[in-house]
C-alpha positions as CSV (number, residue, x, y, z in Angstrom):
1,M,-0.4,0.1,0.0
2,D,0.9,3.4,-0.8
3,R,2.2,5.7,1.6
4,V,1.8,10.1,1.2
5,E,3.4,11.6,4.2
6,G,3.7,8.8,6.3
7,R,-0.5,7.8,5.8
8,A,-1.7,4.9,4.1
9,V,-3.2,5.9,0.9
10,A,-6.5,4.0,1.3
11,R,-8.9,5.9,-1.5
12,R,-7.9,6.7,-4.9
13,R,-9.7,8.2,-7.6
14,V,-8.0,7.1,-11.4
15,F,-9.4,9.0,-14.6
16,Y,-8.2,6.6,-17.6
17,I,-8.2,8.1,-21.0
18,P,-8.1,5.4,-23.4
19,G,-5.8,5.5,-26.3
20,Y,-6.9,5.3,-30.1
21,D,-9.4,3.1,-29.7
22,P,-13.4,3.0,-30.7
23,H,-14.6,0.9,-28.2
24,H,-17.1,1.6,-25.6
25,P,-15.2,2.0,-22.6
26,R,-17.4,-0.9,-21.1
27,R,-15.1,-3.1,-22.4
28,Y,-12.1,-1.4,-20.2
29,Y,-14.4,-2.7,-17.2
30,E,-14.5,-6.1,-18.4
31,L,-11.0,-6.1,-19.1
32,Y,-9.9,-4.9,-15.5
33,R,-12.9,-7.2,-13.7
34,Q,-11.5,-10.4,-15.6
35,E,-7.5,-9.7,-15.3
36,G,-7.6,-7.5,-12.1
37,P,-8.3,-10.6,-10.0
38,A,-6.7,-13.3,-11.9
39,Q,-3.4,-11.1,-11.4
40,A,-4.6,-10.4,-7.9
41,A,-4.5,-14.2,-6.8
42,I,-0.7,-14.7,-8.5
43,S,0.1,-11.6,-6.2
44,G,-1.4,-13.6,-3.0
45,Y,-4.1,-10.8,-2.6
46,V,-7.8,-10.0,-3.8
47,I,-9.8,-7.5,-5.7
48,E,-13.7,-7.1,-5.8
49,T,-15.3,-5.1,-8.6
50,S,-18.3,-3.6,-9.1
51,P,-19.6,-1.4,-12.0
52,K,-20.8,2.5,-11.2
53,R,-24.8,2.9,-11.1
54,G,-26.3,5.8,-13.7
55,A,-22.8,7.5,-13.5
56,R,-20.9,9.9,-15.7
57,P,-18.3,9.7,-16.6
58,F,-18.5,5.6,-17.2
59,G,-16.4,3.9,-14.8
60,W,-16.5,1.3,-11.7
61,K,-14.8,0.8,-8.0
62,A,-12.5,-1.6,-7.1
63,T,-11.7,-2.8,-3.4
64,G,-8.3,-4.7,-3.2
65,H,-7.5,-6.6,0.1
66,M,-3.8,-6.7,1.1
67,D,-1.5,-6.9,4.2
68,G,-5.0,-6.8,6.0
69,R,-5.9,-3.2,5.2
70,Q,-8.1,-2.4,3.2
71,T,-7.7,0.4,-0.2
72,E,-10.5,1.9,-2.7
73,A,-9.9,3.0,-6.4
74,D,-12.9,5.0,-8.2
75,F,-12.0,4.7,-11.8
76,S,-13.6,6.8,-14.7
77,V,-12.9,6.4,-18.1
78,L,-12.6,9.9,-19.9
79,M,-13.9,8.4,-22.9
80,W,-13.5,9.6,-26.8
81,S,-14.1,7.2,-28.7
82,D,-16.7,9.1,-30.5
83,I,-14.0,11.4,-32.1
84,V,-11.8,8.2,-32.9
85,R,-15.3,6.3,-34.7
86,E,-15.8,9.4,-36.9
87,S,-11.4,9.7,-37.5
88,M,-12.3,6.0,-38.6
89,N,-15.5,6.2,-40.9
90,T,-13.3,7.4,-44.5
91,G,-14.4,4.2,-46.4
92,I,-11.9,2.6,-48.9
93,V,-11.0,5.6,-51.0
94,G,-10.5,7.4,-48.1
95,T,-8.4,5.7,-45.9
96,Y,-5.8,5.9,-49.4
97,V,-6.2,9.5,-49.7
98,Q,-5.5,9.9,-45.5
99,M,-2.1,7.6,-46.4
100,L,-1.0,9.5,-49.2
101,R,-1.3,12.9,-47.1
102,T,0.1,11.2,-44.1
103,L,3.0,9.8,-46.5
104,W,3.2,13.7,-47.0
105,I,3.1,14.9,-44.2
106,Y,6.3,12.4,-43.0
107,V,8.4,12.9,-45.0
108,S,7.8,16.9,-45.9
109,S,8.7,16.7,-41.7
110,G,11.6,15.2,-41.9
111,A,10.3,12.5,-39.5
112,L,10.5,10.0,-41.5
113,W,14.3,10.0,-41.9
114,R,13.9,10.7,-38.5
115,L,11.9,7.3,-37.4
116,M,14.1,5.2,-40.4
117,G,17.1,5.8,-37.6
118,L,15.6,4.3,-35.2
119,R,15.3,0.0,-33.9
120,K,14.4,-2.4,-36.2
121,G,10.6,-2.8,-34.5
122,P,9.7,1.0,-34.6
123,V,10.3,1.0,-38.2
124,I,8.6,-1.9,-39.4
125,A,5.0,-0.9,-37.5
126,A,5.4,2.3,-38.9
127,L,5.8,1.3,-42.8
128,Y,3.7,-1.7,-41.8
129,P,0.0,0.1,-42.8
130,P,1.2,2.0,-45.8
131,L,3.0,-0.9,-47.6
132,M,-0.4,-3.9,-46.8
133,L,-2.3,-1.3,-48.1
134,I,-0.4,-1.0,-51.3
135,G,-0.1,-4.7,-51.4
136,Q,-3.2,-5.1,-51.3
137,G,-4.1,-2.0,-53.6
138,A,-1.7,-4.4,-55.9
139,V,-3.6,-7.8,-55.7
140,A,-6.9,-6.0,-56.4
141,V,-5.8,-4.4,-59.6
142,G,-3.4,-7.3,-60.6
143,L,-7.1,-9.4,-60.0
144,G,-9.0,-6.8,-61.5
145,L,-6.9,-6.4,-64.5
146,L,-7.0,-10.3,-65.1
147,A,-10.7,-10.6,-65.0
148,G,-11.4,-7.8,-67.3
149,W,-9.0,-9.5,-69.5
150,A,-10.7,-13.0,-69.2
151,A,-14.4,-11.2,-70.0
152,A,-13.1,-9.6,-72.7
153,Q,-11.6,-12.6,-74.0
154,G,-14.6,-14.3,-73.8
155,V,-16.6,-11.5,-75.3
156,E,-14.6,-11.3,-78.4
157,A,-14.4,-15.4,-78.5
158,S,-18.3,-16.3,-78.1
159,G,-19.1,-13.2,-80.8
160,L,-21.8,-12.1,-78.7
161,G,-19.7,-8.5,-79.5
162,G,-17.2,-6.2,-81.3
163,R,-13.8,-5.0,-79.5
164,T,-16.0,-2.1,-78.5
165,A,-18.5,-4.6,-75.8
166,A,-15.4,-6.7,-75.3
167,R,-13.9,-3.8,-74.1
168,L,-16.8,-2.4,-71.9
169,V,-17.4,-5.9,-70.6
170,G,-13.8,-6.6,-69.3
171,G,-13.7,-2.9,-67.7
172,I,-16.4,-3.8,-65.3
173,A,-15.4,-6.9,-64.8
174,A,-11.8,-5.3,-63.8
175,L,-13.5,-3.0,-61.6
176,G,-15.6,-4.7,-60.1
177,L,-13.2,-7.5,-58.7
178,A,-10.9,-4.8,-57.9
179,V,-13.7,-3.1,-56.0
180,A,-14.5,-6.6,-54.9
181,V,-11.5,-7.5,-53.5
182,L,-10.1,-4.3,-51.4
183,Q,-13.6,-4.5,-49.6
184,W,-12.8,-8.3,-48.8
185,F,-9.3,-7.0,-47.9
186,R,-11.4,-4.3,-45.1
187,R,-13.5,-7.0,-43.6
188,K,-10.9,-8.7,-42.9
189,D,-8.4,-5.8,-41.3
190,A,-9.8,-7.3,-37.8
191,R,-6.6,-9.4,-38.2
192,L,-4.3,-7.2,-40.6
193,F,-5.0,-4.1,-38.7
194,A,-3.8,-2.2,-41.3
195,Y,-6.7,0.1,-41.7
196,Y,-6.9,0.3,-38.0
197,L,-3.1,1.5,-37.7
198,L,-3.3,3.8,-40.6
199,H,-6.2,6.0,-39.6
200,D,-4.5,6.1,-35.9
201,Y,-1.6,7.1,-37.6
202,A,-3.6,9.7,-39.7
203,F,-4.7,11.0,-36.9
204,S,-1.7,11.5,-35.2
205,A,-0.4,13.4,-37.9
206,R,-2.6,15.8,-38.3
């Protein structure tokens, strides 16, 4: 138990500001409720948690029992998840525009060159989102062109239309598949984190 001017601290007021996270603050309470007692069991003390009913801002209370004494903590989450969600609501095209804008900010400010002088870990973390998005775009364009070529060849071979019709059908097929591939990558971002990290970097670079 901590001490202030020789007195044991028995009550605390904790203000928690989440990072760039679109989740509701209830998620943090669930994490604390599950992981806090688990850590307490390992370390040999007891933590009890309870939500604050109808309180603003959202929070919870925790009571710790250790070394024969009791400590109470009142947690308040200062949420800004609505701002985070709004910054993420840019769509696929908007995300690629954000990527170009953020890269320009990093290059023009010199931050990119200073970043390259750091250890390998931070460099990989910084370059991962744009490289992953560029790779996804390249895959989408490549598959789209392949589908467009195949569709155009099919129209010409079947005799259903001339070269103009074949090009039109090929263009539609190419665009449709490219968009579908990009949308598929976007839905898989819960595992890839390319969009999430890019939005994070873009928000920080504003």
